[in-house]
C-alpha positions in Angstrom: 92.8 51.9 58.2 96.0 50.7 56.3 95.8 46.3 56.2 98.7 46.1 58.9 98.8 42.4 60.9 100.2 42.2 64.5 102.3 40.5 65.6 102.7 39.6 69.6 104.5 38.3 72.1 104.5 37.7 75.7 106.9 37.4 78.3 105.5 36.4 81.5 106.9 36.3 85.0 105.8 33.9 87.7 106.6 33.6 91.1 107.0 29.9 92.7 105.4 28.3 95.5 108.7 27.0 97.4 109.3 27.2 100.8 112.3 29.6 100.7 113.5 31.9 98.5 116.0 31.8 95.5 119.1 32.3 96.9 118.3 32.2 100.6 117.0 30.5 103.6 114.8 33.5 104.3 110.8 32.4 103.8 108.8 32.7 100.7 105.9 35.0 101.6 106.1 38.1 99.7 102.5 39.4 101.2 104.0 38.7 104.3 102.0 40.6 107.2 104.4 43.1 108.3 106.8 44.3 105.6 110.4 44.0 105.6 110.6 40.9 108.1 111.7 38.0 105.6 115.0 39.2 104.8 118.7 38.6 105.4 121.8 39.8 104.8 122.0 37.4 101.3 118.9 38.8 100.1 119.9 42.4 101.0 123.0 42.1 99.8 125.2 43.1 102.6 129.2 42.3 102.0 130.6 39.4 102.1 126.8 37.6 101.6 126.9 34.5 99.1 124.1 33.4 97.6 123.4 29.7 97.3 120.8 28.1 94.4 117.1 27.1 95.6 117.2 23.2 94.3 113.2 22.9 94.8 112.9 26.3 92.5 115.1 24.9 89.7 112.8 21.5 89.5 109.6 23.2 89.0 110.9 24.9 86.2 112.4 22.0 84.9 108.9 20.4 85.4 107.2 22.9 83.3 109.3 22.3 81.0 108.8 19.0 80.8 104.5 19.1 80.4 105.6 22.1 77.9 107.8 19.6 75.4 110.6 21.7 75.8 114.2 20.5 75.4 115.9 20.4 79.2 119.4 22.2 79.4 122.3 19.6 81.0 124.6 22.9 81.7 123.2 25.9 82.8 124.2 28.9 85.0 123.2 32.1 86.6 124.2 35.8 85.4 124.6 39.1 86.4 121.7 41.5 84.8 122.7 44.9 85.5 119.2 47.2 87.0 119.9 50.2 89.2 116.5 50.5 91.1 115.6 51.3 94.6 113.7 47.8 94.4 117.2 45.9 93.6 119.0 45.9 96.6 122.6 44.4 94.9 122.3 46.8 92.2 121.9 43.6 89.7 119.8 41.1 89.4 120.8 37.3 89.3 118.9 35.7 86.6 120.4 33.8 83.4 121.1 34.8 79.6 123.1 32.5 77.2 122.0 29.1 79.1 118.4 29.3 80.1 116.7 26.0 81.7 114.6 25.6 79.3 114.7 26.1 75.9 111.8 25.5 73.5 108.4 23.7 73.6 104.7 24.8 73.0 101.7 25.5 74.7 98.1 26.3 73.3 99.7 26.4 70.1 102.0 28.9 70.6 106.0 28.4 70.4 108.3 29.2 73.4 111.1 30.5 73.3 112.7 30.0 76.5 112.4 29.6 80.2 114.9 30.7 83.0 114.9 31.5 86.4 115.6 34.4 88.1 114.9 36.5 91.4 112.4 39.1 92.0 112.8 42.5 92.9 111.4 44.0 95.9 108.2 45.7 96.1 107.8 49.9 96.3 104.9 51.8 97.3 104.4 55.5 96.3 103.0 58.5 98.9 101.8 61.3 96.8 100.3 63.0 99.5 103.6 63.0 101.7 106.1 62.7 98.8 108.1 59.2 99.8 108.7 56.3 98.8 108.6 53.1 100.5 111.0 49.6 99.7 109.1 46.3 101.3 112.5 43.3 100.9 109.8 40.4 101.8 109.5 40.1 98.1 113.4 40.5 97.1 114.9 37.2 96.0 112.0 35.5 95.7 111.9 32.8 92.6 111.1 34.4 89.8 110.4 32.0 86.6 110.0 33.9 83.3 108.7 32.3 80.2 109.4 34.3 76.6 106.9 32.7 74.0 108.4 33.3 70.1 106.6 36.4 68.2 104.4 34.3 66.6 100.4 35.4 68.2 98.7 37.7 65.8 96.0 38.7 67.9 94.7 39.4 71.8 92.4 36.5 71.8 95.1 33.7 71.5 96.9 35.5 74.0 94.8 35.4 76.6 93.7 32.0 75.5 97.9 31.3 75.7 98.0 33.3 79.3 95.0 30.9 81.0 96.0 28.1 79.6 99.6 28.9 81.4 98.1 29.6 84.7 96.2 26.4 84.8 99.3 24.5 83.8 101.0 26.2 86.7 98.9 25.2 89.3 98.0 22.0 88.5 101.4 21.1 88.9 102.1 23.2 92.2 104.8 25.2 90.9 102.5 28.5 91.4 99.4 30.1 92.8 99.7 32.2 89.6 97.8 34.8 90.6 97.5 37.6 89.2 95.8 40.0 91.3 98.7 39.5 93.9 101.2 40.1 91.0 102.2 36.5 91.2 101.9 36.0 87.7 102.9 39.1 85.9 102.3 39.4 82.1 104.2 41.9 79.2 103.2 42.0 75.7 105.6 43.1 72.6 103.6 44.5 70.3 104.5 45.3 67.0 102.6 45.8 63.4 103.8 45.9 60.4 102.8 44.8 56.6 104.4 40.8 56.4 103.2 40.2 60.0 106.5 39.7 61.3 107.8 41.1 64.3 108.9 45.2 63.6 112.1 45.8 64.5 111.0 48.8 66.4 108.2 47.3 68.8 106.2 48.0 72.4 106.6 46.6 75.7 103.1 46.7 77.7 103.5 46.2 81.2 101.2 46.9 84.2 98.5 44.0 83.5 97.0 42.3 86.1 93.9 40.6 84.3 93.5 38.2 81.1 91.3 40.7 79.9 93.4 43.6 80.6 96.0 41.8 78.7 93.8 41.6 75.4 92.3 44.9 75.6 95.9 46.1 76.4 97.2 44.4 73.2 94.1 45.6 71.0 94.9 49.4 72.0 98.4 49.1 70.9 97.5 47.7 67.8 94.8 50.2 67.1 97.0 52.8 68.3 100.6 51.4 66.6 98.4 51.2 63.0 96.6 54.9 63.5 100.3 56.3 64.4 101.5 54.4 61.2 98.7 55.7 58.3 99.6 59.2 59.4 102.8 59.0 58.9 104.6 58.7 62.2 107.3 56.2 63.6 106.7 53.6 66.6 109.6 54.3 69.1 110.8 51.5 70.6 109.7 51.0 74.6 108.0 50.4 77.3 104.4 51.3 78.0 102.1 50.9 80.9 98.8 49.7 81.5 95.7 52.7 82.4 92.6 49.8 83.6 90.9 52.8 84.6 91.4 54.9 81.1 91.5 52.0 78.8 94.7 52.9 77.4 98.6 52.5 76.9 101.1 55.2 77.9 104.5 55.7 77.8 107.3 55.0 80.6 110.2 54.6 79.6 112.7 53.6 76.1 112.7 49.8 75.6 116.4 48.9 76.9 118.7 46.6 74.8 119.9 43.6 76.3 123.8 45.5 75.9 122.2 48.2 78.5 122.0 45.4 81.0 125.6 44.0 80.6 125.5 40.9 81.2 128.1 38.4 82.7 128.1 35.1 84.2 127.7 35.1 88.1 130.8 34.6 89.2 129.2 33.6 93.5 127.7 30.8 91.7 128.8 27.7 90.6 128.2 26.5 87.0 125.3 23.6 87.3 125.2 20.3 85.3 122.0 19.1 85.8 121.9 15.4 84.1 124.2 14.9 87.4 121.5 15.5 89.7 119.0 12.5 90.0 115.8 14.1 90.3 116.5 16.3 86.9 117.0 12.8 84.9 113.9 13.1 82.4 112.0 10.0 83.1 112.4 11.5 87.2 110.5 15.1 86.0 107.7 13.3 84.2 107.0 10.9 87.2 106.6 13.7 89.4 104.2 15.4 86.9 99.9 15.0 87.7 97.7 14.7 84.8 98.2 17.5 82.9 95.0 19.4 81.9 94.8 18.4 78.3 95.1 15.0 79.4 92.2 15.6 81.6 90.1 17.4 79.1 90.9 14.1 76.8 89.4 11.4 79.8 86.3 13.4 80.0 85.4 13.6 76.2 85.7 9.7 76.7 82.9 10.2 79.5 80.3 11.2 76.4 80.6 15.1 77.7 80.2 18.1 75.5 83.3 20.0 74.2 81.7 23.2 76.7 81.1 20.8 79.7 84.5 19.7 79.4 86.7 23.0 79.0 84.4 24.2 81.9 85.3 20.8 84.4 88.6 21.0 83.1 89.3 24.7 83.6 90.7 24.9 87.0 92.5 22.8 89.5 89.6 22.8 92.0 86.9 21.5 89.3 88.9 18.8 88.2 89.8 17.6 91.6 86.1 17.4 92.6 84.8 16.5 89.4 87.0 13.4 89.5 85.7 12.4 92.7 82.2 12.8 91.6 83.6 10.0 89.3 84.2 7.8 91.4 81.6 8.1 93.4 79.1 7.8 90.4 81.2 4.5 89.6 79.7 3.1 86.2 76.4 4.9 86.2 77.0 7.3 83.2 73.2 8.7 82.8 73.9 10.0 86.5 77.2 11.2 86.0 75.7 13.0 83.0 73.1 14.5 85.7 75.9 15.8 88.0 78.1 17.2 85.4 75.0 19.6 84.4 74.6 20.7 87.9 77.9 21.2 88.7 78.2 23.9 85.6 74.7 25.2 86.0 73.3 25.1 89.6 76.4 24.7 91.7 78.4 26.9 89.5 76.0 30.4 89.6 75.8 29.4 93.6 79.5 30.0 93.5 79.6 32.7 91.6 76.8 34.4 93.4 78.4 34.0 96.7 81.6 35.1 96.1 83.1 32.0 98.1 86.0 30.0 97.3 84.6 26.9 94.8 83.6 23.6 96.1 84.4 24.8 99.5 82.3 22.7 102.1 81.1 20.6 99.2 81.3 16.7 99.8 81.0 15.2 96.4 79.7 12.0 98.2 76.7 14.5 99.8 76.4 16.1 96.2 76.0 12.6 94.5 73.7 11.9 97.4 71.7 14.7 96.0 72.0 14.1 92.4 71.0 10.5 92.8 68.0 10.9 95.0 66.6 13.4 91.7 67.3 10.4 89.4 65.5 8.2 90.8 62.4 10.5 91.0 62.6 11.0 94.8 63.5 15.0 94.7 62.1 17.6 92.3 64.0 19.8 90.3 62.8 22.5 92.3 63.0 20.4 95.1 66.6 19.8 95.0 67.2 23.7 94.3 66.3 24.1 97.6 68.3 21.3 99.1 71.5 22.4 97.0 71.7 25.6 98.7 71.3 24.2 102.0 73.5 21.8 101.4 76.2 24.3 99.7 75.5 27.1 102.7 75.9 24.4 105.6 76.5 20.9 104.6 74.4 18.3 105.7 72.6 14.9 104.3 70.5 15.9 101.5 68.2 13.2 102.0 67.5 14.3 106.0 67.5 17.8 104.0 65.0 17.1 102.1 62.5 14.9 104.5 62.8 17.9 107.3 61.6 20.5 105.0 58.7 17.7 103.4 60.5 17.7 99.3 60.6 14.0 99.5 58.5 13.0 96.2 56.0 9.7 96.5 56.1 7.8 93.8 54.3 4.9 94.7 52.1 4.1 92.0 49.3 2.7 93.6 49.5 5.4 96.4 49.2 8.1 93.3 46.4 6.0 91.8 43.4 6.9 94.4 45.2 10.5 94.1 44.4 10.5 90.7 40.8 8.8 90.3 39.6 11.7 93.0 41.3 14.4 90.7 39.3 13.2 87.8 35.8 12.7 89.8 36.2 16.2 91.1 37.2 17.6 87.9 35.1 16.1 85.0 35.2 18.9 83.0 38.7 19.4 82.3 39.2 15.5 81.8 36.6 15.6 79.0 37.9 18.7 77.5 41.3 16.9 76.8 39.6 13.8 75.6 38.3 16.1 73.2 41.9 17.2 71.7 42.3 19.8 74.6 45.8 19.2 75.7 46.5 22.3 77.8 43.9 20.3 80.4 46.0 17.6 80.8 48.4 19.9 82.7 45.8 21.6 84.9 44.8 17.9 86.0 48.6 17.2 87.3 48.7 20.6 88.8 45.8 19.8 90.6 47.0 16.3 91.7 50.2 18.0 92.7 48.3 20.2 94.9 46.0 17.4 96.6 49.4 14.9 97.3 50.3 18.5 98.8 53.3 18.6 96.5 54.8 15.7 97.1 53.8 13.3 94.4 56.2 12.8 91.6 54.8 14.7 88.5 56.1 12.3 86.3 54.2 9.4 87.9 50.7 11.1 88.1 51.1 12.2 84.3 52.0 8.8 83.5 49.1 7.5 85.9 46.7 10.3 84.5 46.8 9.3 80.9 46.5 5.7 81.6 42.7 7.0 83.4 42.4 9.4 80.5 42.5 6.9 77.5 40.4 3.8 79.6 37.8 6.5 79.4 38.2 7.1 76.1 
């Protein structure tokens, strides 16, 4: 295969979680239980119905731009973008063209071209058995943010990292739930290959991608397909292709439209906006409205002494970060306890939630969790016992110490009480004791096991080992 270098740009649409739609007062609930219940003359495009821009949607896009370090518009306006599809009730979409709300910025090392605001389409469904198509207008008019990157991505993995980081940002600042499976975040990849690594004049837009892994696979497939096509003397068509998840391949849908095909012109039913005249949209007000961002949280966690991989996991979702912050508050300045808590969250807790299918940290109180790990750190509970108590805690809740006591899992660490047990075990097992004194190290484990048995599993193995060594060395 010839040495082609891929160039990728992403277009990502995100449904914003405002209470109402973009240009009317209908409830923003595209997943409504009944179809076509959240509709009105405005979002159904009845004659004479006039739109009014959703201020909260504008604010959320400006917050995204602030987090990205972008340039925020002073002047902006909405435009009409002509679409003649059944799921566009007006026959056009209200969007933005020449004057987007946000320009420039960067995320995960990828430069941003623009972020603008528009309205979503309705949702179409097709039944092949009956040969009919149905349209649900609950989604028509939902605020839709579109983010466009510069064509500076050169591999599928970088595209996936960017998309994941954007989802986390959107969730962190509360702009969107950004659930790909529900269509709240939709990713389109513009892919081309060339000798010089620049975006070719004719590129392919891949749509219908509903997971991050599919984004990476679709891009990788398209890179290989275009490279093979050019090697064979063919030409790449500028077209829109869909992603076939089952077949793990792209397929042609239609030729790609250009901006001229949309016949943009300023929306006459909406006023021009001078954002600098609105106090809530001032840069300092927008910055003050933002919570701690994910890269700021990562930097804070690194200062606590956590490994880079642990930081990436704990700050990898809004829920994990908030739970771990509550743990930090609980442990106060006990660094060893904090690191132990982090270890259990990353291993045992994460593993349990992955198997159970439950939402992370649902029903788990930070106070109870820290109390459990404190029992382990103090030697009152073995790591094996901690797993049993943790399972109960995650399943049913409760107080970890009470659970451990009820199950007889609290360890005895009192040296006075345990020394008597150790002396009795050494007397009853003189052979293994003599073997250890002669250099057979494995005999020590046998003696620890016998001591644990003598305490019915309640003895602290660390304390038992210490006492056994003391007595064995005395005798030698």
